[in-house]
C-alpha positions in Angstrom: 61.5 105.9 84.3 60.7 103.0 86.6 61.4 100.1 84.2 62.4 99.3 80.6 58.7 99.0 79.9 58.3 102.7 80.9 61.3 103.5 78.8 60.0 101.9 75.8 56.6 103.6 76.0 58.6 107.0 76.1 60.8 106.2 73.3 57.9 105.2 71.1 55.2 107.7 72.0 56.7 110.7 73.5 60.2 111.1 72.2 61.1 114.5 70.9 63.3 113.2 68.0 62.5 110.4 65.8 64.9 108.0 63.9 67.8 108.6 66.0 70.4 105.9 66.1 70.5 105.6 69.9 66.7 105.8 70.0 66.3 102.8 67.7 68.8 100.9 69.7 67.2 101.7 73.0 63.7 100.5 71.6 65.3 97.2 70.4 67.1 96.7 73.8 63.7 97.4 75.7 61.9 94.8 73.5 64.8 92.3 74.2 64.4 93.1 77.8 60.5 92.3 77.5 61.4 88.9 75.9 63.9 88.2 78.6 67.0 88.4 76.5 68.6 91.8 77.8 69.5 92.8 81.3 67.7 96.0 82.7 71.0 97.8 83.4 72.1 97.4 79.5 68.8 98.8 78.6 69.2 101.7 81.1 72.5 102.6 79.5 71.0 102.6 76.0 68.2 104.8 77.3 70.6 107.3 78.7 72.5 107.4 75.2 69.1 107.9 73.5 68.3 110.7 75.9 71.7 112.5 75.3 71.1 112.1 71.5 67.6 113.7 71.9 68.5 116.5 74.3 66.2 115.0 76.9 67.2 115.9 80.4 67.8 113.0 82.8 68.2 112.3 86.5 70.7 109.6 87.4 69.1 108.4 90.5 72.0 105.9 91.4 74.2 109.0 92.3 76.8 108.1 89.7 76.2 111.2 87.6 74.9 114.6 88.0 71.2 115.4 88.3 69.6 117.4 85.5 66.0 118.7 85.6 63.0 116.7 84.5 63.9 113.2 85.8 63.3 110.6 83.3 65.7 107.8 84.4 
């Protein structure tokens, strides 16, 4: 993902699991970011939790974590 806007699109339209607790929280955080009420890093962390919840592979570009196929973050 390049931005919380991209993350929101993925969470709403392409997400493999619906009604996950972390998915909904990440959606709410993305919308808060769009309204200027949430820092992007907080949204990023919420997205990572939602991805883990849904079993979606992520790639942590900042080098803090390990890379896993299909980069999404």
